[in-house]
Backbone as CSV, one residue per row, in Angstrom:
resi,resn,N_x,N_y,N_z,CA_x,CA_y,CA_z,C_x,C_y,C_z
1,UNK,7.836,-113.761,24.022,7.253,-114.289,22.616,8.062,-112.984,22.098
2,UNK,7.975,-112.726,20.839,8.082,-112.041,20.251,6.982,-111.491,19.839
3,UNK,6.522,-110.100,19.460,5.139,-109.328,19.333,5.831,-108.911,17.814
4,UNK,4.923,-108.655,17.001,4.674,-107.886,15.766,4.020,-106.847,15.826
5,UNK,3.037,-106.056,16.951,2.761,-104.824,17.167,2.107,-104.732,18.672
6,UNK,3.101,-103.698,19.180,2.701,-103.676,20.718,2.205,-101.879,21.077
7,UNK,1.173,-101.892,21.306,0.198,-100.917,21.900,1.018,-100.739,23.573
8,UNK,1.316,-99.318,23.810,1.521,-99.128,24.889,0.485,-97.754,25.462
9,UNK,-0.079,-97.710,26.533,-0.775,-96.154,27.129,-0.741,-96.416,28.347
10,UNK,-0.634,-94.689,28.727,-0.736,-94.545,30.255,-1.588,-95.041,31.085
11,UNK,-2.950,-95.431,30.243,-3.898,-96.008,31.393,-4.730,-97.523,30.518
12,UNK,-5.332,-98.576,31.677,-5.786,-99.245,30.962,-7.206,-98.820,30.048
13,UNK,-7.485,-98.831,29.256,-8.516,-98.340,28.029,-7.976,-97.140,27.169
14,UNK,-6.656,-96.579,27.346,-6.371,-95.637,26.450,-5.939,-96.587,24.789
15,UNK,-5.567,-98.143,25.297,-5.774,-98.809,23.718,-6.951,-98.771,22.948
16,UNK,-7.208,-99.296,23.825,-9.074,-99.701,23.645,-9.560,-98.409,22.580
17,UNK,-9.369,-97.617,23.311,-10.454,-96.227,22.712,-9.619,-95.884,21.087
18,UNK,-8.229,-96.032,21.005,-7.748,-95.289,20.093,-6.958,-96.389,18.651
19,UNK,-6.501,-97.417,19.191,-5.876,-98.297,18.425,-6.586,-100.191,18.587
20,UNK,-7.984,-99.957,18.994,-8.078,-101.426,19.227,-8.412,-101.945,17.628
21,UNK,-8.955,-101.089,17.085,-9.531,-101.511,16.051,-7.957,-102.180,14.851
22,UNK,-6.918,-101.070,14.882,-5.675,-102.229,14.681,-4.991,-103.267,15.110
23,UNK,-5.098,-102.844,16.415,-4.809,-104.461,17.019,-5.836,-105.741,16.092
24,UNK,-7.140,-105.258,16.550,-7.695,-106.660,15.333,-7.073,-106.738,14.544
25,UNK,-7.063,-105.428,12.934,-6.600,-105.885,11.778,-5.824,-106.631,12.048
26,UNK,-4.673,-106.401,12.967,-3.113,-107.387,12.499,-3.445,-108.109,12.756
27,UNK,-4.383,-108.834,14.111,-4.332,-110.237,14.566,-4.889,-111.356,13.321
28,UNK,-6.514,-110.445,12.785,-6.417,-111.578,11.740,-5.770,-111.908,10.429
29,UNK,-4.984,-110.902,10.577,-3.767,-110.968,9.333,-2.389,-111.819,10.216
30,UNK,-2.650,-112.331,10.836,-1.765,-113.255,11.306,-0.562,-112.695,13.067
31,UNK,-0.626,-111.894,12.702,0.239,-111.072,13.449,-0.056,-111.564,15.143
32,UNK,1.323,-111.622,16.238,1.326,-111.282,17.225,1.133,-110.051,17.779
33,UNK,0.253,-110.104,18.837,-0.114,-108.262,19.319,-0.118,-108.070,21.074
34,UNK,0.052,-107.166,21.567,0.304,-107.074,22.855,0.215,-105.700,22.951
35,UNK,-0.581,-105.562,24.991,-0.579,-104.316,25.352,-0.113,-104.102,26.512
36,UNK,0.833,-103.111,26.248,1.107,-102.717,28.049,1.149,-101.147,28.279
37,UNK,0.398,-101.499,29.934,0.045,-100.779,30.505,0.466,-100.177,31.132
38,UNK,1.092,-98.289,31.113,1.304,-97.865,32.207,1.374,-97.842,33.743
39,UNK,0.241,-97.851,34.036,-0.021,-97.780,35.232,-1.700,-98.531,35.230
40,UNK,-2.199,-98.465,36.316,-3.323,-98.968,36.567,-4.501,-98.443,36.605
41,UNK,-4.236,-96.799,36.747,-5.441,-95.823,36.211,-6.121,-95.690,37.829
42,UNK,-5.002,-96.354,38.576,-5.942,-95.950,40.222,-6.329,-94.152,40.797
43,UNK,-5.826,-93.272,39.691,-6.679,-92.194,40.606,-8.315,-91.753,39.406
44,UNK,-8.388,-92.493,38.905,-9.815,-92.629,38.053,-10.724,-92.296,39.083
45,UNK,-11.794,-91.374,38.654,-13.278,-91.236,39.527,-13.779,-92.464,40.089
46,UNK,-14.192,-92.951,38.914,-14.653,-94.184,38.859,-13.697,-95.709,38.942
47,UNK,-14.396,-96.580,39.782,-13.839,-97.741,39.887,-12.655,-97.859,41.026
48,UNK,-11.652,-99.352,40.687,-10.631,-99.146,41.137,-9.936,-99.603,40.484
49,UNK,-8.551,-99.636,41.064,-7.212,-100.363,40.556,-7.446,-101.891,40.329
50,UNK,-7.705,-102.130,41.025,-8.517,-104.093,40.590,-9.638,-104.005,39.679
51,UNK,-10.482,-103.179,39.855,-11.595,-103.027,39.155,-11.024,-103.173,37.475
52,UNK,-10.061,-102.475,37.419,-10.045,-101.833,35.902,-8.912,-103.040,35.941
53,UNK,-8.368,-103.886,36.148,-7.302,-104.734,36.386,-8.429,-105.950,35.452
54,UNK,-9.340,-106.124,36.101,-10.278,-106.888,35.908,-11.021,-106.994,34.470
55,UNK,-11.078,-105.583,34.201,-11.936,-105.187,33.206,-10.466,-105.279,32.146
56,UNK,-9.552,-105.065,32.208,-8.561,-104.793,31.267,-8.136,-106.425,30.987
57,UNK,-8.432,-107.124,31.973,-8.365,-108.747,31.056,-9.308,-108.988,29.968
58,UNK,-10.598,-108.428,30.979,-11.725,-108.737,29.797,-11.589,-108.288,28.527
59,UNK,-11.012,-106.959,28.020,-10.916,-106.781,27.182,-9.729,-106.943,26.814
60,UNK,-8.735,-107.484,27.070,-7.298,-108.314,26.195,-8.170,-109.549,26.290
61,UNK,-9.089,-110.650,26.487,-9.578,-111.524,25.618,-10.456,-111.306,24.645
62,UNK,-11.116,-109.599,24.546,-12.161,-109.493,23.477,-10.909,-109.374,22.534
63,UNK,-9.882,-108.746,22.562,-8.661,-108.169,21.559,-7.825,-109.597,20.724
64,UNK,-8.158,-110.177,21.409,-7.413,-111.514,21.531,-5.734,-111.358,21.213
65,UNK,-5.222,-110.354,22.056,-3.960,-110.254,22.280,-3.253,-110.811,22.802
66,UNK,-2.221,-110.923,22.476,-0.941,-112.357,23.134,-0.287,-111.917,24.506
67,UNK,-0.411,-110.671,24.489,0.221,-110.768,25.624,-0.197,-109.456,26.556
68,UNK,-0.686,-109.185,27.751,-0.779,-107.874,28.185,-0.634,-107.581,29.542
69,UNK,0.480,-106.399,29.891,0.817,-106.318,31.219,1.148,-104.806,31.638
70,UNK,1.189,-105.118,32.796,1.006,-103.198,33.449,2.547,-103.432,34.443
71,UNK,2.891,-102.022,34.057,4.160,-101.674,34.462,3.824,-100.776,35.579
72,UNK,2.858,-100.919,36.709,2.357,-100.357,37.782,3.224,-99.127,38.103
73,UNK,3.297,-97.919,37.134,3.968,-96.430,37.091,3.152,-96.156,37.787
74,UNK,3.337,-94.643,38.454,2.379,-94.145,38.958,1.599,-93.122,38.405
75,UNK,-0.271,-93.445,38.636,-0.990,-92.664,37.749,-1.092,-91.441,37.840
76,UNK,-0.804,-90.708,36.794,-0.983,-89.044,37.173,0.780,-88.547,37.457
77,UNK,1.513,-89.201,38.139,2.909,-88.620,38.602,3.993,-89.288,38.018
78,UNK,3.761,-90.187,37.088,4.683,-91.007,36.282,6.059,-89.856,35.209
79,UNK,7.102,-89.960,35.316,7.494,-88.820,34.664,8.831,-89.686,33.643
80,UNK,8.997,-88.747,32.976,10.385,-89.523,31.960,11.354,-89.298,32.504
81,UNK,11.806,-89.916,33.380,12.866,-90.236,34.089,14.224,-92.181,33.465
82,UNK,14.425,-91.629,34.488,15.727,-92.956,33.797,15.096,-94.149,34.241
83,UNK,14.642,-93.725,35.767,13.477,-94.892,36.153,12.750,-95.606,35.494
84,UNK,11.744,-94.734,35.191,10.310,-94.591,34.309,10.848,-95.517,32.826
85,UNK,11.919,-94.892,32.553,11.922,-95.130,31.087,12.956,-96.547,31.216
86,UNK,13.574,-96.551,31.715,14.212,-98.506,32.284,12.742,-99.404,32.015
87,UNK,12.004,-99.290,32.962,11.204,-100.168,33.220,10.196,-100.399,31.679
88,UNK,9.973,-99.137,30.657,9.591,-99.540,29.584,10.429,-100.476,28.397
89,UNK,11.845,-99.691,28.691,12.882,-100.204,27.728,13.247,-101.859,28.293
90,UNK,13.243,-102.260,29.581,12.954,-104.129,29.704,11.321,-104.449,29.138
91,UNK,10.413,-103.603,28.849,9.376,-104.137,28.164,9.275,-104.678,26.783
92,UNK,10.071,-103.622,26.224,10.728,-103.576,24.617,11.151,-104.340,23.979
93,UNK,12.326,-104.499,25.267,13.389,-105.534,24.734,12.457,-107.141,25.063
94,UNK,12.185,-107.287,26.256,11.188,-108.077,26.207,10.761,-108.762,25.202
95,UNK,9.395,-108.171,24.653,8.865,-108.614,23.769,8.968,-107.980,22.312
96,UNK,10.494,-107.352,21.973,11.198,-106.919,20.739,9.735,-106.419,19.307
97,UNK,9.184,-106.069,19.756,8.174,-105.372,18.584,8.564,-104.770,17.469
98,UNK,8.155,-105.302,16.515,8.300,-104.234,15.108,7.722,-103.048,14.993
99,UNK,6.569,-102.822,15.394,5.626,-101.574,15.913,5.329,-101.570,16.881
100,UNK,5.401,-100.135,17.618,4.820,-99.745,18.472,3.560,-98.569,18.180
101,UNK,2.759,-98.893,19.370,1.320,-97.966,18.976,1.485,-97.122,20.331
102,UNK,1.863,-95.866,20.313,1.526,-95.211,21.842,1.035,-93.368,22.055
103,UNK,0.505,-93.168,23.081,0.090,-92.308,23.160,-0.295,-91.271,22.484
104,UNK,-0.706,-90.162,22.417,-1.163,-89.121,21.310,-0.026,-88.225,21.940
105,UNK,0.381,-87.272,20.808,2.051,-86.700,21.498,1.517,-85.434,22.283
106,UNK,0.312,-84.654,22.384,-0.538,-83.994,23.189,-1.975,-84.058,23.231
107,UNK,-2.819,-84.106,24.196,-4.064,-84.292,24.745,-4.439,-83.811,26.061
108,UNK,-6.281,-83.847,25.911,-6.602,-83.298,27.110,-5.713,-84.020,28.826
109,UNK,-5.458,-85.009,28.566,-4.822,-85.724,30.140,-3.365,-85.789,30.194
110,UNK,-2.983,-84.945,31.098,-1.426,-84.538,30.603,-0.606,-85.878,30.686
111,UNK,-0.997,-87.430,31.359,-0.331,-88.241,31.040,-0.312,-88.923,30.022
112,UNK,-1.047,-88.391,29.077,-1.455,-88.927,27.377,0.458,-88.306,26.708
113,UNK,0.719,-87.118,26.772,1.212,-86.461,26.099,2.695,-86.722,27.127
114,UNK,3.100,-87.001,28.365,4.185,-87.418,29.229,4.223,-88.976,28.601
115,UNK,3.143,-89.746,28.567,3.256,-91.330,28.156,4.389,-91.030,26.644
116,UNK,3.940,-90.411,25.637,4.182,-90.812,24.388,5.864,-90.188,24.547
117,UNK,5.940,-89.758,25.095,7.306,-88.847,25.039,8.201,-90.163,25.988
118,UNK,7.558,-90.359,26.941,8.132,-91.397,27.774,8.900,-92.453,26.791
119,UNK,7.344,-93.215,25.957,7.723,-94.648,25.640,8.632,-94.552,23.935
120,UNK,8.329,-92.618,23.669,9.283,-92.392,22.528,10.715,-92.741,22.473
121,UNK,11.137,-91.856,24.128,12.617,-91.784,24.448,13.033,-93.347,24.669
122,UNK,12.564,-93.888,25.175,12.476,-95.403,25.703,12.928,-96.413,24.442
123,UNK,11.527,-95.938,23.716,12.235,-97.015,22.407,13.368,-96.530,21.094
124,UNK,14.005,-95.487,21.823,14.981,-94.682,20.849,16.627,-95.456,22.028
125,UNK,16.011,-95.145,23.395,17.549,-96.001,24.039,17.408,-97.299,24.425
126,UNK,16.132,-97.772,24.061,16.435,-99.265,24.029,16.787,-100.132,22.729
127,UNK,17.617,-99.023,21.773,18.477,-99.764,21.030,19.671,-99.378,21.087
128,UNK,20.285,-98.953,22.164,21.893,-99.028,22.466,21.916,-100.104,23.423
129,UNK,22.727,-100.464,22.830,24.077,-101.775,23.954,24.525,-101.213,25.190
130,UNK,24.849,-100.394,25.290,25.504,-100.212,26.194,24.008,-99.536,27.631
131,UNK,22.977,-99.299,27.339,21.717,-99.226,28.233,21.589,-100.546,28.496
132,UNK,22.122,-101.109,29.954,22.145,-102.203,29.930,20.784,-102.714,31.327
133,UNK,20.169,-103.493,30.560,19.081,-103.906,31.663,19.254,-105.440,31.927
134,UNK,18.806,-105.880,32.954,18.606,-107.655,33.398,17.432,-107.649,34.450
135,UNK,16.741,-108.910,33.116,15.712,-109.434,33.977,16.088,-110.734,33.958
136,UNK,15.922,-111.508,35.731,15.794,-113.041,35.818,17.349,-113.177,35.914
137,UNK,18.173,-112.339,35.913,19.831,-112.458,36.104,20.160,-112.450,34.860
138,UNK,19.773,-112.040,33.640,20.323,-112.367,32.106,20.206,-110.568,31.870
139,UNK,20.911,-110.626,30.986,21.296,-109.098,30.365,20.142,-109.259,28.845
140,UNK,19.597,-107.969,28.690,18.265,-108.261,27.640,19.396,-107.725,26.715
141,UNK,19.314,-108.012,25.194,19.630,-107.774,24.251,18.963,-106.270,23.763
142,UNK,19.557,-105.505,22.933,19.203,-104.113,22.558,18.330,-104.598,21.399
143,UNK,17.185,-103.430,21.350,16.115,-103.863,20.556,15.269,-102.315,20.408
144,UNK,15.292,-101.932,19.418,14.786,-100.732,18.596,13.760,-100.895,17.396
145,UNK,11.797,-100.695,17.809,11.169,-100.769,16.965,11.192,-100.027,16.000
146,UNK,10.665,-100.537,14.280,11.066,-100.250,12.923,10.178,-99.027,13.247
147,UNK,9.164,-98.515,14.190,8.629,-97.770,14.109,7.379,-97.205,15.252
148,UNK,7.368,-95.848,15.645,6.965,-95.451,16.802,5.513,-94.781,15.909
149,UNK,4.773,-95.068,16.415,3.018,-94.612,15.850,2.125,-93.715,17.540
150,UNK,2.059,-93.044,17.237,1.375,-92.468,18.044,-0.301,-92.173,17.779
151,UNK,-1.321,-92.804,18.329,-3.032,-92.893,18.581,-2.979,-91.832,18.552
152,UNK,-4.210,-91.671,17.460,-4.827,-90.327,18.324,-6.339,-90.247,19.669
153,UNK,-5.848,-89.106,20.619,-6.953,-89.189,21.544,-8.265,-88.509,21.885
154,UNK,-8.085,-87.957,22.701,-9.521,-86.611,23.196,-9.398,-85.790,21.717
155,UNK,-8.610,-85.036,22.018,-8.135,-83.793,20.799,-8.015,-84.130,19.396
156,UNK,-8.176,-83.865,18.840,-7.840,-84.481,17.152,-6.651,-83.602,16.736
157,UNK,-5.639,-84.575,16.176,-4.800,-84.366,15.348,-4.841,-84.847,14.079
158,UNK,-4.266,-83.781,13.296,-4.029,-84.626,11.926,-3.397,-85.972,11.424
159,UNK,-3.553,-86.747,11.214,-2.647,-87.974,11.469,-2.555,-88.119,9.953
160,UNK,-0.944,-88.743,10.096,-0.385,-88.976,8.786,-0.816,-90.106,7.918
161,UNK,-1.464,-90.881,8.532,-1.982,-91.789,8.009,-2.939,-92.602,8.569
162,UNK,-3.784,-93.202,8.009,-5.497,-93.899,8.593,-6.139,-94.914,7.886
163,UNK,-5.822,-95.819,8.946,-6.408,-97.446,8.946,-7.457,-98.167,8.346
164,UNK,-8.037,-99.001,8.011,-9.142,-98.869,7.410,-9.392,-100.082,8.948
165,UNK,-10.456,-99.866,9.762,-11.003,-100.439,10.813,-12.619,-100.998,11.187
166,UNK,-13.094,-101.167,9.503,-14.198,-101.461,9.357,-15.210,-102.574,9.886
167,UNK,-14.330,-103.632,9.344,-14.794,-104.969,9.424,-14.491,-105.353,11.225
168,UNK,-13.725,-104.292,11.673,-13.606,-105.198,13.406,-13.764,-103.859,14.234
169,UNK,-15.257,-103.104,13.802,-15.901,-101.835,14.725,-16.371,-102.382,15.509
170,UNK,-17.746,-103.028,15.389,-18.197,-103.727,16.421,-17.621,-104.457,17.978
171,UNK,-16.198,-105.068,17.557,-14.896,-105.704,18.245,-14.760,-104.987,19.244
172,UNK,-14.752,-103.529,18.208,-13.498,-102.319,19.387,-14.284,-102.154,20.440
173,UNK,-15.819,-101.644,19.489,-16.955,-101.364,21.055,-16.925,-101.908,22.149
174,UNK,-16.897,-103.654,21.689,-17.327,-104.603,22.758,-15.966,-104.514,23.615
175,UNK,-14.695,-104.037,23.295,-13.677,-104.591,24.471,-13.606,-102.755,24.764
176,UNK,-14.266,-101.700,24.437,-13.731,-100.672,25.068,-15.031,-100.169,26.306
177,UNK,-16.779,-101.264,26.012,-17.333,-101.332,26.708,-17.084,-102.387,28.079
178,UNK,-16.255,-103.423,27.542,-15.674,-104.498,28.672,-15.292,-103.862,30.447
179,UNK,-15.227,-101.821,30.408,-14.444,-101.206,30.905,-16.045,-100.413,31.509
180,UNK,-16.797,-101.007,32.191,-18.341,-101.013,32.919,-17.971,-99.409,33.551
181,UNK,-16.978,-99.861,34.660,-16.991,-98.936,35.561,-16.836,-97.587,35.276
182,UNK,-15.789,-97.208,34.108,-15.364,-96.199,33.259,-16.304,-95.680,32.605
183,UNK,-16.997,-96.487,31.814,-18.327,-95.727,30.887,-19.373,-95.652,31.028
184,UNK,-20.577,-95.364,30.087,-21.793,-95.111,30.403,-22.060,-96.184,30.687
185,UNK,-23.131,-96.746,31.898,-23.586,-97.718,32.849,-24.415,-97.165,33.339
186,UNK,-25.708,-97.036,33.151,-27.117,-96.780,33.844,-27.184,-97.524,35.514
187,UNK,-26.460,-98.740,35.531,-26.836,-98.808,36.872,-25.851,-99.374,37.521
188,UNK,-24.959,-98.061,37.641,-23.909,-98.215,38.382,-23.507,-97.213,39.368
189,UNK,-23.655,-96.973,40.424,-23.926,-96.348,41.616,-22.180,-95.473,41.864
190,UNK,-21.601,-94.752,40.385,-20.618,-93.665,40.585,-20.809,-92.468,40.337
191,UNK,-20.055,-91.316,40.556,-20.417,-90.188,39.965,-19.830,-90.377,38.484
192,UNK,-20.693,-88.921,38.049,-20.365,-89.081,36.335,-19.465,-88.177,36.356
193,UNK,-18.781,-88.675,34.810,-17.323,-88.003,34.368,-17.385,-88.070,32.851
194,UNK,-16.467,-87.042,32.923,-16.526,-86.926,31.442,-16.437,-88.112,30.496
195,UNK,-15.726,-89.039,30.728,-16.163,-90.288,29.611,-17.070,-91.136,30.005
196,UNK,-17.947,-91.289,31.174,-19.273,-91.712,31.233,-20.307,-91.214,30.584
197,UNK,-20.616,-90.028,30.092,-21.780,-90.085,29.274,-21.708,-90.774,28.225
198,UNK,-23.113,-91.025,27.631,-23.624,-91.338,26.432,-22.876,-90.745,25.398
199,UNK,-22.775,-89.660,25.378,-21.860,-89.127,24.551,-20.812,-88.897,23.790
200,UNK,-19.836,-89.659,25.142,-18.486,-90.202,24.870,-18.036,-90.738,24.691
201,UNK,-19.120,-92.310,24.605,-19.114,-93.639,23.383,-19.608,-92.927,21.898
202,UNK,-20.612,-91.961,22.091,-20.559,-91.884,20.876,-19.565,-90.889,19.889
203,UNK,-18.744,-90.180,20.498,-17.901,-89.569,20.025,-17.110,-90.176,19.798
204,UNK,-16.855,-91.474,20.171,-15.733,-92.570,19.466,-16.149,-92.702,18.576
205,UNK,-16.977,-93.499,18.075,-18.179,-93.248,16.777,-17.628,-92.878,15.424
206,UNK,-18.163,-91.688,15.956,-17.722,-90.389,15.062,-16.398,-90.442,15.021
207,UNK,-15.542,-90.249,15.831,-14.305,-90.159,15.384,-13.668,-91.264,14.563
208,UNK,-13.845,-92.203,14.375,-13.780,-93.520,13.732,-14.354,-93.524,12.325
209,UNK,-15.920,-92.789,12.458,-16.222,-92.496,11.085,-15.604,-91.479,10.199
210,UNK,-14.953,-90.486,11.258,-14.677,-89.207,9.990,-12.908,-89.976,10.025
211,UNK,-12.875,-90.511,10.732,-11.035,-91.205,10.116,-11.528,-92.181,8.684
212,UNK,-12.163,-92.843,8.613,-12.751,-93.557,7.871,-13.181,-92.950,6.544
213,UNK,-13.915,-91.899,6.302,-14.221,-90.553,5.922,-12.966,-89.968,4.835
214,UNK,-12.163,-90.035,5.637,-10.558,-89.610,4.859,-10.299,-90.433,3.853
215,UNK,-10.659,-91.958,3.958,-9.800,-92.885,3.131,-11.049,-93.803,2.544
216,UNK,-12.474,-93.082,2.403,-13.385,-93.650,1.701,-13.616,-94.797,2.369
217,UNK,-13.643,-95.450,3.519,-14.372,-96.231,3.720,-15.118,-96.185,5.190
218,UNK,-15.664,-97.241,5.960,-16.734,-96.709,6.972,-15.977,-96.279,8.543
219,UNK,-15.163,-97.353,8.819,-14.504,-96.212,10.012,-12.895,-96.682,9.703
220,UNK,-12.344,-95.852,10.264,-10.615,-95.954,10.147,-10.399,-95.171,11.677
221,UNK,-8.956,-95.320,11.955,-8.257,-95.322,13.071,-6.364,-94.256,12.487
222,UNK,-6.527,-92.937,12.934,-5.391,-92.544,12.279,-4.334,-92.456,13.460
223,UNK,-3.445,-91.910,12.764,-1.541,-92.673,13.543,-1.086,-91.228,13.087
224,UNK,0.353,-90.665,14.189,0.930,-89.830,13.651,2.330,-90.748,13.757
225,UNK,3.142,-90.523,12.676,4.462,-91.106,12.425,5.316,-90.156,12.796
226,UNK,6.566,-91.052,13.713,7.709,-90.024,13.912,8.663,-89.785,12.993
227,UNK,8.657,-90.789,11.643,9.462,-90.718,10.876,8.456,-90.931,9.913
228,UNK,9.231,-90.634,8.221,8.528,-90.930,6.989,8.767,-92.009,6.868
229,UNK,7.153,-92.324,6.594,6.578,-93.775,5.838,7.400,-93.856,4.708
230,UNK,8.163,-94.404,3.832,8.661,-94.897,2.862,7.602,-95.972,1.817
231,UNK,7.154,-96.136,0.807,6.783,-96.851,-0.043,7.834,-97.505,-1.226
232,UNK,7.657,-98.651,-1.245,8.573,-99.652,-2.470,8.344,-98.759,-3.996
233,UNK,6.740,-98.348,-4.208,6.552,-97.922,-5.886,5.408,-97.648,-5.568
234,UNK,4.791,-96.827,-6.390,2.965,-96.473,-6.005,2.438,-98.060,-6.626
235,UNK,2.955,-98.665,-6.974,2.043,-100.042,-6.857,1.311,-100.281,-5.413
236,UNK,1.940,-100.012,-4.746,1.605,-99.936,-3.033,0.020,-99.330,-3.055
237,UNK,0.291,-98.185,-3.572,-1.283,-97.205,-3.528,-2.226,-97.323,-5.043
238,UNK,-1.820,-98.365,-6.142,-2.388,-98.823,-6.537,-3.103,-99.888,-6.584
239,UNK,-2.718,-101.053,-6.198,-3.058,-102.102,-5.398,-4.390,-101.942,-4.509
240,UNK,-3.544,-100.512,-3.809,-4.774,-100.771,-2.241,-6.157,-99.739,-2.932
241,UNK,-5.858,-99.508,-4.294,-7.628,-98.849,-5.230,-8.115,-99.536,-6.159
242,UNK,-7.826,-100.701,-5.499,-8.051,-101.520,-7.234,-9.064,-102.439,-6.684
């Protein structure tokens, strides 16, 4: 299956927290969407790899993505090596996305910055025909996404552009809450962590409001582009604001 937009995150829930709104908007626009998780998040203080797998599946249904896969890289220890790059390249070539949304270039969790560089490098290498990947006995075709966009995570980074997600914000929040072991859940007997406090979920809402304010809407998600984004004419800007 060919995807239009594919989100890649170091951990299950990275996409939900940072770019679920855009995945929902693009789905409403008739696009094919998907999520690739690099790891199972097995080092997380709360929950297990098994519970996070179930939660990721539940969130995927809420987001109506066409595909969700986990590459099974080592949580906390994956590296930007040839072996890990090839696993990401196989996923890129399998789904041939036009746009990839991936981790922030630098962030509180070291996996996020490493994941950003791993995916960025894999996207470039995926377009080289002499990088050979074989799946089910067949050579994969080279494929390079048109854009690699980094979503913004815990640390604030200045976005290059912001997308209006006001119409889907409640669904985004529902997809985050699908991770009942990870976020605020008073009935769960688990240690409290940085992301399990009520304040953390509130910060996700505030961030979306802040991004939305930048473009004059209620909620938004910001992205950093690896390359300059061109417009065919000023008409695009004029139509957007009329």
